N, C-alpha and C positions, 0 to 999 in steps of 0.2 A: 282586696277584703273581701271581708264579709260584711254582709247589711242586709232588709228586709225593706218590702217599702210601705208606709205609712196609709197609702190607698188604698188597700185588700187584706187588712190585716183586722178593722174590727173584732171579727169572731175574737182573737183573744180572749177579748173582755168576755163577750158569754160562756169561754174557757173556764175565766177562773170565777164569774158564776156558778156556773156549777159546780165547781168543787168546793165555793162554800152549802151551798147550797145541803152536799151529799154530807161534807160535815157537820151539819145543826148540832147532830145529839153530841159528838164528842166532844161541841166546844162549848154550850150549855153542861157538859155534867165538869170538861173542865173549873169550869166557871161557878159550879154546882157546889163545890169546893172553899174557893177564899171569896167568893160574889151570889152575886142577884141569880147566878144558873141562867140567865137571859138570853146568855153573848150570843149561842151559838143559833139562837128564834131569829131574835131581832136581825144580827147581820144573813141570815136565808132571807128574810121579810125584805131585807133593800135591795139585794142580789138577784135575790128573786124578781122584785119590779121591774127594776132594770132592765133584765135575760127579757122580762115579754115586750117589754120595750124599742129592745132591739132588735128581740126575733124577727128575721127572714127577711130585716134589711142587709145588703153594705154597706157600709157606712166605713171613713178611715178609721182605724186604730184611736187616733185625737177626739174622733168627732164623740165617741165610745164611749173614753174614757170621760166625757161631760158630760154624755149622759150620765155614767155612773156614776162621778164627784155629785150633781146636782142631787140624783137622789136622795142619797147617801146622808146627805145635807139637810133635807127638808123632812121627808119622810122616813123616822126612821129611830126610834128611842135610847136612849140610854149617849154613853160617852163618844163611845165607837166611833157613833157616827157622824160626828163632827169631825173628828181626827182621821178616817178613812177619809170620806167625804174633800177634802181639801189635801189631801193626797191623789185624790186622782185628777180630781183640776188638777192641782201642779201639773201631772203627769202630762198633761190634755193640752195644758197650757206652752209646758218646754216645747209639745214636737206639732204646733198648732202650725207651725211653715217649713215644717219636715215634708220632705219629699220623699227619700232614701233613708231608712234607722240606721247607720252601724256605731260601734262601740262604744265612740264617744257622747251622740247625739244619746245613746240608751240611758249612757252614764251623769250624762247632763240632766236628762228625768228625772234617774232617781236621784238624783242629789235638791233636785229642787220638790220632787215632791217627797222630802227628809225635813228638810226647811218648811217648808207650810205645815208640818205634824208638829214641828216641833214653835214653831209661832205662834198655834194655838194652847202650849202646853209645854211647864217647865221638867221634860223628862227627860233623862240621860242614860244613858250606858249604868246599868247596874243599879236602877232602880224597882226591875223586875215588870216591865214590860215591854211594846208593841216596839219599842226604841232596840232592844235587847236582841232582836230578828231584826231589823230595819237595817242598824247602821254596821254589823258587821257586815250583812252579807254585800254594802257598800266597797266595805272594804277590801273584803274581797276581789271582788268583780275588779275595782280599780289596782289593784294590785297584778290581779292580773291580765290586766293590759298594760299596765305600768313598764309590767317587766313585758311586753309582746306576744303577749299569749292570744292566740286568735277570741274571737266574735263569743266563739259558739265556749269554747273552754274558759271564756272569762265566764260566758252563762252556767254553767258549770259549777264555778270555782264563786257566784252568785245565790246560786242552788245551799249546797256544802256552807254558805256561809251564817245565812239563813236559821241551820237548819242546828246548830250550834249553838248561834247566838241561842234559836227557843232554850233549846235541853239547859244551856246555863241558868233561864231563871228557876230548874227547882230546885237550887240551891240558894236561890236569893231570897230578900226581908225585902215586902213591898214598901216601898214607899212614896208612891201616889197611888189616891184614886182608894176606892174603899179597901177591897186586901189592905188599907196600909194602916188600917184602926185595928187589923188583926195582931203583930208585930210580927215578932218571931214563927207563932202560927201560921203561915203563909209561906214559912219557908219547906219544902220539902215537896211543894206542888207544880206543877208549872203556868209561865201566866198566860190566860187564856188568847189575851192582846196577841203575844208571844206566837203560839200557837196559830193564830189565825195568820197573823204579816208571811208564818211561812209557808201558810200555804197558797198563798196568794202568793207571794213571789217566786213559788216552787209555780206554778202555772202560767206566770207571765214571762217566766223565763223559758220556760220548756216552749212557749205558744211563738216567743219568739227565735229558737234555736229551731223550732220544726218550719222557718217561713228562710229564714235563708239562705241565698247566694252566694257567691261567691263572683265580684265585678273586678275587672282586669284595676 
């Protein structure tokens, strides 16, 4: 069985934050085509604040996710702060009592996060939102574990599912949020939320994969 320790994996959250900050211009450029153009700026602000509070402190993954979730819900503007805030808080709650994170615990974490996001919004697959990255990623991870693939292989499937889902938004018409006002004019552009979600899930999966160890 492959698993990793909750107690010494808080740095995964720092890595996620770094990737968002690195992509702030890219994400804002995408958002500028169908939205206000501030997605990357707002995301980088929130993730940057969380990183400052976490840097240099050894925390469990669950505790670091709590810090990030709280910052995103309370200290950045826009619609994405609350959505990602409840997602990361859901991740944290799912892992609070977990010592060793195996594929089953990781899948429960992902399912909890998705449920939290959907609890405050009506988005579904096909609406051109972050759900178009998240849901296929979770489905790919679940399918991999169901057929007996190892944790590492399932994490690779998660990344592939997220990025395939992200790319699918190019041909979608936005049905929720500011971009929905554009109608057909929103087609032909990546959804910025789907793009940031794919970045987050890739970084999360890569961080987990790097920490995996085999136990009897």
